Each structure stands twice: as structure tokens, then as C-alpha cells.
N, C-alpha and C positions, 0 to 999 in steps of 0.2 A: 038350176044348177044343183047337182047333188054329188057330194063326195062319195066315192065308191071304195077306194083302197089307198093305203099309204104304206110305203116300204122304205126302210133305210138299208142301203147296200153297203156291206162291209168293205173296208180297204184291206184286201188281202185275206188270207186264210185265218189269221188271228185277229182280224179287225172286228168291229162291232156292227152287227146288222139286226134287223128286227123280224125278218120274215114279212110276208104280206099281211097287213092288218086290215080287216073289213069294217067299214062304218055301218052302223045300224040303219034300218029304214026310216026311223023317226028320231031316235036319240042314240048317241054313242057315249058310253061312260068309260073313263079310264080309272081303274082302281088298282093301286099298288102301294107298296111301302115307300116311305120317303127315300129320296136319292136313288130311285130305281129307273129313272129316265122318262117320266111322264112329260115333263116340261119340254125337253128336246123334241119329243114326238109332236106336240102341239105346235111348237115353233117351226117344225119342218113343213107343216101345211102352209103357213104364211110364206116361208122361204121358197117353196115351189111356185107360189103365185107371184113372186118377185120382190117380196119385202126384204129389206136389208137386215138380215139376222146375223149376229155375231155369236157363233157357237163357241163353247169352251175349247181350249187347245186340245184336250184329250179326245173330244168328239171329232174335230177336224183331222186329227192324226189317224183315228181308227175307223172312220166312216167315209166312204167315197162319194156317195150321192144319195139324194132323196127322190123318191118317185111317188107322185100323187096322180091317181086316176079319178077323173071327174066326168059325170054324165051331164052333157049339155044338149038339150033337145033330142034325146035318145041317141046321141053320139057319145061314144066313150073316148075321151081325150086324155092322153097321158102327158104329164109334166115331169120332166126329169131334170133336176138341177144338181150340178157338181158342187160338193161342199168344199169351200175354200175361199180364197180372196177374190177371184175373178167371177164376174156375172156370166153364167153359162147355163141356159135353159134350152132343152130340146123338147119339142112338141111332137108327139106321135099319135096317129090314129090308125087303128087296125094294124098295128105293128110297123107302119111306115112313117118315116120322118116327114112331118108336114112343114116344120120350120125350126129355126134355131135362133135364139136371141142372146145378145151380148150386152144388153142394157135394159133397165126397167121401163124406160119410155116406150120402146118398141113392143115389149111384152104387154104392157098396159093397153096399147092400141089394139093388139091382137085380141086380148080378153074383152075389151069393150065391143069390138066387132062381133066376136062369137056370142056374146051375151045380148047382142042387139041393144046396147045402151048408147043412146045418142050422146055424143061428146060435145058439150057446149064450150065456147071459148071462155076461158077464165082470165081474170086480171088480178094481179097481186095488189096488196095494199099500197105499193109504190107505183101502181099504174102500168106495170109491165105484163104483157101477155104471158101466160104460162100453160103448161100441159097438165091435164088431170092424170093422176096415177091410180091404178087399180089398188 
């Protein structure tokens, strides 16, 4: 799995967007002044992959969605997640919608399958079966 690009899409004409940011082939370095938006960009990567990220109110008001493109086994898969309270991730490949997820459990299952990671049955410390998350 290789990250290819990340983009933050603005919420309206006066909103905040990033333009498409390309990841390096080996290393990607973010360098900018303090308070310029580096942390929200890094958080957006995890956000697109299903992690529960709480962005600052000004970001949720000014940014509509985050888009992450990943190369998995020579396939370019795009993860597009709406910034807000609801979990909403759209997966595209070659511009076509492959699936849409409204919870992290289903998205995790999709990711494990795409990455060919065998999912073992897990048990919590209280002995209850649980689902692994990506």
C-alpha cells in the first residue's frame, strides 16, 4: 500500500481547500510555519481510513471533505470522507464508485480484504468476541 495523493475540498467558494498534495516515492516531508495546517493534513489521512478524528470547528465549517488516493497492488483506490459528525466514506476506483461506508467496522472489513490481511477472531479481556479495526 502506498499513499499517492491527499486533498482537502473546500466548503464553498470561500472555504478552505488544499489542492492535490502528492506523496513522495520514499519520504514525504511537511514543512511550514506553526499554525499553518500541517496537523489537520496528517489527521486527514487517518480520517479517510476510518479513524475517528475530531477536527476543530473552523475546519469542519470551512472544509467539505478529505480525499486520499492509495495504490494497492497497482490499483489506485480513492477514499473520500465527508468532514462532519456522520461517518460517510465513498470508495472509488477509476472514477467509479465501488462502495460507500457509513461505519468504521464495514470500512475496516473492506480494507482488510483489499490488503489481503487475514482477520482472526479476537476476544476482549472480558471474554467477548470483537471485530478488529483498521
